[in-house]
C-alpha positions as CSV (number, residue, x, y, z in Angstrom):
1,X,22.9,56.7,32.5
2,X,21.9,59.7,30.4
3,X,18.1,59.8,29.6
4,X,17.0,59.8,25.9
5,X,14.7,62.5,24.9
6,X,11.5,62.0,22.8
7,X,13.3,62.8,19.5
8,X,15.9,60.1,20.1
9,X,13.2,57.6,20.9
10,X,11.4,58.4,17.6
11,X,14.7,57.9,15.7
12,X,15.4,54.5,17.3
13,X,11.8,53.4,16.7
14,X,12.1,54.4,13.0
15,X,15.4,52.5,12.7
16,X,13.8,49.4,14.1
17,X,10.8,49.6,11.8
18,X,13.2,50.2,8.8
19,X,15.3,47.1,9.8
20,X,12.2,45.0,10.1
21,X,10.9,46.2,6.7
22,X,14.2,45.3,5.1
23,X,14.2,41.8,6.6
24,X,10.6,41.3,5.4
25,X,11.5,42.5,2.0
26,X,14.6,40.2,1.8
27,X,12.5,37.3,3.1
28,X,9.8,38.0,0.5
29,X,12.4,38.1,-2.3
30,X,13.9,34.9,-1.1
31,X,10.5,33.2,-0.9
32,X,9.7,34.4,-4.4
33,X,13.0,33.1,-5.7
34,X,12.3,29.8,-3.9
35,X,8.9,29.7,-5.7
36,X,10.6,30.4,-9.0
37,X,13.0,27.5,-8.3
38,X,10.3,25.0,-7.5
39,X,8.1,26.1,-10.4
40,X,10.7,25.2,-12.9
41,X,9.6,22.1,-14.9
42,X,11.2,18.8,-13.9
43,X,13.5,17.5,-16.6
44,X,15.9,14.6,-17.1
45,X,19.6,15.2,-16.5
46,X,20.1,14.1,-20.1
47,X,18.0,12.4,-22.7
48,X,18.3,11.3,-26.3
49,X,15.5,10.3,-28.7
50,X,16.6,8.8,-32.0
51,X,15.0,6.8,-34.8
52,X,15.1,3.1,-33.9
53,X,17.9,0.9,-35.0
54,X,17.3,-2.7,-36.2
55,X,16.0,-4.9,-33.3
56,X,18.8,-5.8,-30.9
57,X,16.9,-8.2,-28.6
58,X,17.3,-6.0,-25.6
59,X,14.4,-5.4,-23.2
60,X,12.2,-2.7,-24.8
61,X,11.3,-0.8,-21.7
62,X,13.5,-0.8,-18.6
63,X,14.8,1.3,-15.7
64,X,13.6,4.2,-13.7
65,X,12.3,4.5,-10.1
66,X,11.6,1.2,-8.4
67,X,13.9,-0.9,-10.7
68,X,17.4,-2.2,-10.5
69,X,18.4,0.8,-12.7
70,X,16.8,3.8,-10.9
71,X,18.9,6.5,-12.6
72,X,18.9,5.2,-16.2
73,X,15.7,4.6,-18.2
74,X,15.5,3.4,-21.8
75,X,12.6,2.5,-24.2
76,X,13.5,1.0,-27.5
77,X,11.3,0.7,-30.7
78,X,8.7,2.9,-29.0
79,X,6.0,4.8,-30.9
80,X,4.9,8.3,-29.8
81,X,1.8,6.5,-28.5
82,X,3.9,4.1,-26.4
83,X,5.8,7.0,-24.9
84,X,2.6,8.9,-24.1
85,X,1.2,5.9,-22.4
86,X,4.2,5.6,-20.2
87,X,4.5,9.3,-19.4
88,X,0.9,9.9,-18.6
89,X,0.4,6.4,-17.0
90,X,-2.7,5.6,-19.0
91,X,-4.0,2.7,-21.0
92,X,-3.8,2.7,-24.8
93,X,-7.6,3.1,-25.1
94,X,-7.3,6.3,-23.1
95,X,-5.3,8.0,-25.8
96,X,-7.1,9.7,-28.7
97,X,-5.5,11.2,-31.7
98,X,-6.5,12.1,-35.3
99,X,-2.7,12.3,-36.0
100,X,-1.0,8.9,-36.6
101,X,1.2,8.4,-33.5
102,X,1.8,4.7,-33.7
103,X,3.9,4.5,-36.9
104,X,7.4,5.9,-36.4
105,X,9.6,4.1,-33.8
106,X,12.2,5.7,-31.6
107,X,14.9,4.7,-29.1
108,X,14.9,6.8,-25.9
109,X,17.6,6.9,-23.3
110,X,17.3,9.2,-20.3
111,X,19.3,9.8,-17.2
112,X,17.6,11.0,-14.0
113,X,18.7,12.1,-10.5
114,X,19.1,9.5,-7.8
115,X,16.0,9.4,-5.6
116,X,13.5,10.5,-8.3
117,X,10.0,9.4,-7.5
118,X,7.7,7.7,-9.9
119,X,5.5,10.8,-10.2
120,X,8.5,13.1,-10.8
121,X,9.8,10.6,-13.4
122,X,6.5,10.8,-15.3
123,X,6.6,14.6,-15.1
124,X,10.1,14.6,-16.6
125,X,8.9,12.2,-19.3
126,X,5.9,14.4,-20.1
127,X,8.1,17.5,-20.3
128,X,10.5,15.7,-22.6
129,X,7.7,14.8,-25.0
130,X,6.4,18.4,-24.9
131,X,9.8,19.7,-25.6
132,X,11.1,17.4,-28.3
133,X,7.8,16.6,-30.1
134,X,6.0,19.9,-29.5
135,X,3.3,17.8,-28.0
136,X,0.0,19.5,-27.0
137,X,-2.8,17.6,-25.3
138,X,-5.9,18.1,-23.2
139,X,-8.0,15.7,-21.1
140,X,-11.7,15.1,-21.4
141,X,-14.2,12.5,-20.3
142,X,-15.5,10.1,-23.0
143,X,-17.8,7.1,-23.0
144,X,-15.7,4.1,-24.0
145,X,-17.0,0.7,-25.0
146,X,-15.5,-1.9,-22.6
147,X,-16.1,-5.5,-21.5
148,X,-17.1,-5.3,-17.8
149,X,-16.0,-8.5,-16.0
150,X,-18.4,-9.7,-13.4
151,X,-18.9,-12.9,-11.4
152,X,-21.3,-15.3,-13.1
153,X,-24.7,-15.8,-11.4
154,X,-23.5,-19.3,-10.3
155,X,-20.3,-17.9,-8.8
156,X,-16.6,-18.6,-9.5
157,X,-15.8,-22.1,-10.6
158,X,-12.1,-21.7,-9.6
159,X,-10.5,-21.8,-6.2
160,X,-8.0,-19.3,-4.8
161,X,-4.6,-20.8,-4.2
162,X,-1.4,-19.8,-2.4
163,X,1.0,-22.5,-3.2
164,X,0.9,-24.9,-6.2
165,X,2.1,-28.5,-5.7
166,X,3.3,-30.9,-8.4
167,X,0.2,-33.0,-7.9
168,X,-2.1,-30.1,-8.3
169,X,-0.4,-29.1,-11.5
170,X,-0.4,-32.7,-12.8
171,X,-4.2,-32.9,-12.2
172,X,-4.8,-29.7,-14.2
173,X,-4.4,-31.3,-17.6
174,X,-5.5,-34.6,-19.2
175,X,-2.6,-34.6,-21.7
176,X,0.6,-35.4,-19.9
177,X,2.7,-34.5,-23.0
178,X,1.9,-30.8,-22.9
179,X,4.5,-28.5,-21.5
180,X,4.2,-27.8,-17.8
181,X,4.9,-24.8,-15.6
182,X,7.3,-25.2,-12.8
183,X,5.5,-25.7,-9.5
184,X,5.0,-22.5,-7.6
185,X,6.0,-20.2,-10.5
186,X,3.3,-17.9,-11.7
187,X,2.6,-18.0,-15.5
188,X,0.5,-19.2,-18.4
189,X,1.2,-21.9,-20.8
190,X,-0.7,-22.1,-24.1
191,X,-1.1,-25.0,-26.5
192,X,-3.1,-24.7,-29.8
193,X,-4.2,-27.1,-32.5
194,X,-6.3,-27.1,-35.7
195,X,-9.7,-28.8,-35.5
196,X,-12.0,-28.5,-38.5
197,X,-12.7,-24.8,-39.0
198,X,-11.4,-23.8,-35.6
199,X,-8.2,-23.1,-33.7
200,X,-8.5,-24.9,-30.4
201,X,-6.6,-23.4,-27.4
202,X,-5.7,-25.1,-24.1
203,X,-4.3,-22.9,-21.4
204,X,-2.7,-23.8,-18.1
205,X,-3.0,-20.8,-15.8
206,X,-1.0,-20.8,-12.6
207,X,-1.2,-18.3,-9.7
208,X,-2.8,-15.4,-11.7
209,X,-5.4,-12.9,-10.7
210,X,-8.5,-13.1,-12.8
211,X,-8.3,-9.5,-14.0
212,X,-4.7,-9.9,-15.2
213,X,-5.4,-13.2,-17.0
214,X,-8.6,-12.0,-18.7
215,X,-6.9,-8.8,-19.9
216,X,-4.1,-10.9,-21.3
217,X,-6.2,-13.4,-23.1
218,X,-9.1,-11.1,-24.2
219,X,-7.8,-8.3,-26.4
220,X,-10.9,-7.2,-28.3
221,X,-12.0,-4.5,-25.9
222,X,-10.6,-3.0,-22.6
223,X,-11.6,-5.1,-19.6
224,X,-12.9,-3.4,-16.5
225,X,-12.8,-5.7,-13.5
226,X,-15.9,-5.5,-11.3
227,X,-15.5,-9.0,-9.7
228,X,-13.9,-7.7,-6.5
229,X,-11.7,-10.7,-6.6
230,X,-8.1,-10.0,-5.6
231,X,-6.8,-13.5,-5.1
232,X,-4.7,-15.7,-7.3
233,X,-5.9,-18.8,-9.1
234,X,-4.7,-21.9,-10.8
235,X,-6.9,-23.5,-13.5
236,X,-7.1,-24.7,-17.1
237,X,-9.2,-23.1,-19.9
238,X,-10.2,-24.7,-23.2
239,X,-11.8,-22.6,-26.0
240,X,-11.7,-22.1,-29.8
241,X,-11.6,-19.3,-32.4
242,X,-12.8,-19.5,-35.9
243,X,-10.1,-20.1,-38.5
244,X,-9.9,-17.2,-41.0
245,X,-11.0,-18.2,-44.5
246,X,-12.8,-21.4,-43.5
247,X,-16.3,-22.4,-44.5
248,X,-19.1,-21.5,-42.1
249,X,-20.3,-25.2,-41.8
250,X,-16.9,-26.3,-40.4
251,X,-17.5,-26.3,-36.7
252,X,-15.7,-27.6,-33.6
253,X,-16.8,-28.8,-30.2
254,X,-14.9,-26.3,-28.0
255,X,-16.7,-23.1,-26.8
256,X,-15.8,-19.5,-27.6
257,X,-13.5,-17.7,-25.2
258,X,-16.4,-15.8,-23.6
259,X,-18.4,-19.0,-23.2
260,X,-15.4,-20.8,-21.7
261,X,-14.8,-18.0,-19.2
262,X,-18.4,-18.2,-18.1
263,X,-18.7,-22.0,-17.8
264,X,-15.1,-22.9,-16.8
265,X,-14.0,-19.9,-14.7
266,X,-17.3,-18.4,-13.6
267,X,-16.8,-14.8,-14.9
268,X,-18.9,-13.1,-17.6
269,X,-18.0,-10.2,-19.9
270,X,-20.7,-7.7,-20.4
271,X,-20.3,-5.0,-23.1
272,X,-21.2,-1.5,-22.0
273,X,-20.0,2.1,-22.2
274,X,-18.3,3.6,-19.2
275,X,-16.9,7.1,-18.7
276,X,-13.1,7.4,-18.8
277,X,-10.6,10.3,-18.7
278,X,-9.1,10.4,-22.2
279,X,-5.9,12.2,-23.2
280,X,-6.5,13.9,-26.5
281,X,-3.6,14.8,-28.7
282,X,-4.2,18.2,-30.2
283,X,-0.9,18.6,-32.1
284,X,2.5,16.8,-32.3
285,X,5.6,16.9,-34.5
286,X,6.2,13.3,-35.5
287,X,9.9,14.2,-36.1
288,X,11.5,15.1,-32.7
289,X,13.8,18.1,-32.4
290,X,17.5,17.5,-32.0
291,X,18.8,16.2,-28.8
């Protein structure tokens, strides 16, 4: 074959380098376009937010990832605060706003792609609130007054259970006329009565974690569980609250809720301030933009 001279070789080399440069340029453009695609905010396929209609009895918050309706989510009679809590996955006490965000009520219906993860769902929800309510927020750490739940110095007075038999449940109450939970079904049954200047409560608690139960029954302050107890328990609890408007000398024999938790369950509530990440609402339009 005919030999190539030096000038031909330089030409071929230049052509190869040019082709490589073009490939790299096209690849870089494609990568940049790919980055643009992935940087787009995640949004619902469709979403409507309207002022709430009269109560319909439907479940107020249902659907989304991990439910029996993964591609359709709705939240009825929700305040802006309710929606923020859901979108940012925070507790109510972790939301701070000088603007009233718990008054107006809205009905939200959103459709999302199949296979959407919980994190992507929350990001879609956040972007929806930012878009429709012009919501602006920032996060900061604040000291929050809480009730720290710890095990009493004498230890827990309830025993962990796995299965509840009818005999166990029958032995949990001295009054056989009170409503009963079905054996093996987790739940709480409450009975109350008036006694002097108090409202007396009797609770039958079945297969509940201590943290979930205390957070349910004690609503004055946020409860932080430091008991390190993860089991489920079945027990009864008797306590009393003062009746509003009664005379101070009208007393009853039942202990307060905190005293009952300490003596009957074995957990104590200690008030203290702990640092929490708090979502601060800087500005919000309380009337959402059109769908």
